[in-house]
C-alpha positions in Angstrom: 0.2 16.1 12.8 -1.1 15.1 9.4 -1.6 11.7 8.0 0.9 10.4 5.5 -0.9 8.8 2.5 0.6 6.7 -0.2 -1.7 7.0 -3.3 -1.9 4.7 -6.3 -4.8 5.1 -8.7 -7.3 5.6 -6.0 -5.8 3.2 -3.7 -4.4 4.7 -0.5 -2.3 3.5 2.4 -2.2 5.5 5.7 1.3 5.0 6.5 0.9 6.4 10.1 -2.0 4.1 10.9 -0.3 1.1 9.3 2.9 1.8 11.3 0.8 2.1 14.6 -0.9 -1.2 13.8 2.4 -2.9 13.1 3.6 -1.6 16.4 0.7 -3.0 18.4 1.3 -6.3 16.9 5.0 -6.2 17.9 6.5 -5.4 14.7 8.9 -2.3 14.4 12.0 -1.1 12.7 13.2 -2.9 9.6 10.6 -5.6 9.6 8.0 -3.0 9.7 9.4 -1.1 6.7 9.7 -4.3 4.8 6.1 -5.0 5.3 5.1 -1.5 4.1 7.1 -2.1 1.0 5.5 -5.4 0.4 2.1 -3.8 0.8 2.9 -1.0 -1.4 4.1 -3.4 -4.0 1.1 -5.5 -3.8 -1.0 -2.3 -4.3 0.9 -1.4 -7.3 0.8 -4.9 -8.8 -3.0 -4.9 -8.1 -3.4 -1.3 -9.7 -1.3 -2.5 -12.8 -3.6 -5.6 -13.3 -6.6 -3.5 -12.9 -5.4 -1.0 -15.5 -4.5 -3.9 -17.9 -8.0 -5.5 -17.4 -9.7 -2.2 -17.9 -7.8 -1.7 -21.1 -8.5 -5.1 -22.4 -12.3 -4.3 -21.8 -12.1 -1.1 -23.7 -10.5 -2.7 -26.7 
């Protein structure tokens, strides 16, 4: 079984491993899904900020 990846500008999240880690910590179902969304949102925001900073440096 392959690994599911969420990629954003060189940042990746191994969703299968993240879910397994959450299960080990006692988090499953809807709370686990909400945590993944929060992580992906944070990754997207960090990526956008990095792009904005890189763009400002190039100007």
